[in-house]
MIFI-899685 format. One line per field, with one value per residue (C-alpha): residue number from 1; residue in one letter; z, x, y. Coordinates in steps of 0.5 Angstrom, whole numbers, plus 2048, in hexadecimal, padded with zeros to 3 digits. Layout:
<pts>
pos: [NUM,...]
code: [A,...]
c3: [Z,...]
c1: [X,...]
c2: [Y,...]
</pts>
This chain:
<pts>
pos: [1,2,3,4,5,6,7,8,9,10,11,12,13,14,15,16,17,18,19,20,21,22,23,24,25,26,27,28,29,30,31,32,33,34,35,36,37,38,39,40,41,42,43,44,45,46,47,48,49,50,51,52,53,54,55,56,57,58,59,60,61,62,63,64,65,66,67,68,69,70,71,72,73,74,75,76,77,78,79,80,81,82,83,84,85,86,87,88,89,90,91,92,93,94,95,96,97,98,99,100,101,102,103,104,105,106,107,108,109,110,111,112,113,114,115,116,117,118,119,120,121,122,123,124,125,126,127,128,129,130,131,132,133,134,135,136,137,138,139,140,141,142,143,144,145,146,147,148,149,150,151,152,153,154,155,156,157,158,159,160,161,162,163,164,165,166,167,168,169,170,171,172,173,174,175,176,177]
code: [A,S,A,I,A,Q,E,K,G,Y,H,P,A,H,A,S,F,I,E,L,N,G,Q,G,I,M,L,T,G,G,H,K,A,G,K,T,T,S,L,M,H,L,K,Q,V,L,K,N,C,S,P,K,I,L,T,D,D,W,A,L,T,N,E,N,D,G,T,V,F,S,L,E,D,D,I,S,F,S,R,T,F,C,E,E,F,P,Y,L,N,L,T,P,L,Y,E,N,N,V,V,D,G,F,K,K,V,Y,I,H,P,D,E,V,F,G,K,S,T,K,I,K,K,S,K,I,N,T,I,V,M,L,E,P,V,N,R,T,N,L,L,E,Y,P,K,R,E,I,V,V,E,N,I,I,N,G,T,Y,H,M,P,D,C,N,P,H,Q,V,Q,R,H,R,D,F,W,M,D,I,L]
c3: [8A1,8A8,8A7,8A7,8AD,8B0,8AF,8B2,8B8,8B7,8B6,8B2,8B4,8B0,8B6,8B8,8BE,8C3,8CA,8D0,8D6,8D4,8D3,8CC,8C9,8C3,8BF,8BA,8B5,8AE,8A8,8AA,8B1,8B4,8B5,8B3,8B5,8BC,8BC,8BA,8C0,8C5,8C3,8C3,8CA,8CE,8CB,8D3,8D4,8CE,8CA,8C5,8BE,8BC,8B6,8B3,8AE,8AF,8B5,8B6,8BD,8BF,8C2,8C7,8CA,8C8,8C5,8C0,8BA,8B4,8AD,8AB,8AD,8AB,8AC,8A7,8A6,8A1,89F,8A2,8A9,8A9,8A8,8AD,8B2,8B1,8B8,8B6,8B0,8AB,8A5,8A3,8A4,8A0,89A,89B,89A,896,88F,889,88C,891,896,89C,89E,8A2,8A7,8AD,8B4,8B6,8B0,8B2,8B9,8B9,8BE,8BF,8C0,8BC,8BF,8BC,8C1,8C7,8CB,8CB,8D1,8CF,8C8,8C6,8C0,8BC,8B8,8B4,8B7,8B5,8BC,8C0,8C7,8C8,8CC,8CC,8CE,8C9,8CB,8C9,8C4,8C0,8C1,8BE,8B8,8B7,8B7,8B2,8AE,8AD,8AC,8A7,8A3,89D,89A,899,8A0,8A3,8A8,8AC,8AD,8AE,8B4,8B7,8B7,8BA,8C0,8C1,8C2,8C6,8CB,8CB,8CD]
c1: [8AB,8AD,8A8,8A2,8A5,8A6,89F,89C,8A1,8A7,8AE,8B3,8BA,8C0,8C2,8C3,8BF,8C0,8BC,8C0,8BC,8B6,8BB,8BB,8C1,8C1,8C8,8C7,8CC,8CD,8CF,8D5,8D5,8D5,8CD,8CD,8D4,8D3,8CC,8CF,8D5,8D0,8CB,8D1,8D5,8CF,8CB,8CA,8C6,8C1,8C2,8BC,8BD,8B8,8BB,8C2,8C1,8BA,8B6,8AF,8AE,8A6,8A6,8A1,8A3,8AB,8A9,8AF,8AD,8B1,8B0,8B3,8B3,8BA,8C1,8C6,8CE,8D3,8D8,8DD,8D9,8D9,8E1,8E2,8DE,8E0,8DD,8D6,8D7,8D3,8D6,8D2,8CC,8CF,8D1,8CA,8C6,8CA,8C5,8C8,8CE,8CB,8D0,8CC,8C7,8C1,8C0,8BB,8BF,8BB,8BF,8C6,8C6,8C2,8BC,8B7,8BA,8B6,8B1,8AC,8AC,8AF,8B1,8B7,8BB,8C2,8C4,8CB,8CE,8D3,8D8,8DE,8E4,8EB,8ED,8EC,8EA,8E6,8DF,8DD,8D6,8D4,8CF,8C8,8C8,8CD,8C9,8C3,8C7,8CA,8C3,8C0,8C6,8C6,8BE,8BD,8C3,8BF,8BF,8B8,8B5,8B0,8B3,8AD,8AD,8B5,8B4,8AE,8B2,8B8,8B3,8B1,8B8,8BA,8B4,8B6,8BD]
c2: [8D8,8DB,8E1,8DC,8D9,8DF,8E1,8DB,8DC,8D8,8DB,8D7,8D6,8D3,8CE,8C7,8C5,8BF,8BE,8BB,8B8,8BC,8C3,8C6,8C8,8CD,8CD,8D3,8D5,8D7,8D3,8CE,8D0,8C9,8C8,8C1,8BF,8C2,8BE,8B8,8B8,8BA,8B4,8AF,8B2,8B3,8AC,8AA,8B0,8AD,8B4,8B5,8B9,8BE,8C0,8C2,8C8,8CB,8CC,8D0,8D3,8D5,8DC,8DB,8D5,8D4,8CD,8CB,8C7,8C4,8C6,8BF,8B8,8B6,8B8,8BA,8B8,8B8,8B3,8B8,8B8,8B0,8B0,8B5,8B1,8AA,8A8,8A9,8A4,8A8,8A7,8A0,8A4,8AA,8A5,8A1,8A8,8AD,8AE,8B1,8B4,8B8,8BB,8B9,8B4,8B4,8AF,8AE,8AE,8A8,8A4,8A8,8A6,89F,8A1,8A6,8AD,8B2,8B6,8BB,8C1,8C4,8CA,8CE,8CE,8D0,8D4,8D3,8D7,8D3,8D8,8D5,8D8,8D8,8D6,8D0,8CE,8D4,8D5,8DC,8DF,8E4,8EA,8E8,8ED,8E9,8E3,8E6,8E9,8E2,8DF,8E4,8E4,8DC,8DC,8E2,8E2,8E4,8EB,8EC,8EA,8EF,8F4,8F4,8EC,8EC,8F1,8ED,8E7,8EB,8ED,8E6,8E3,8E9,8E8,8E0,8E2]
</pts>
């Protein structure tokens, strides 16, 4: 799917994306990096800024104008996520939407927050690289190359990816950053 998107001028990123006062923030990271967790915390903590959610998992960026689109309308979360963040009051939504023992549920952000909060597109103003670490309370500013490799590794984790496609994607993100 990413090869088709790239042929049409779009670059995928395994990322959450939130917009605050018209400023787009991409939260990128691999599996279990905390993309959805960070997105939900930002949404809650900055609620007075009327944050809007684009995606919690996958985003497509247009290489011509930098517009970012979502690949899905819903956000996903597990029972564990609900239990870890009780102030979000997601457990009833989880229990009402779980199907056949699936570990995650997919719910539209408007239903989660009780008001219009979903957007269809935005522009990148900031990229935050999320990476699980064994230390706490650290804020590090990684080199551009490290952020790009994090985006690439989170997006192209399949062994059969076309190397030319991956390099084109790498070049795109180096230019953005």
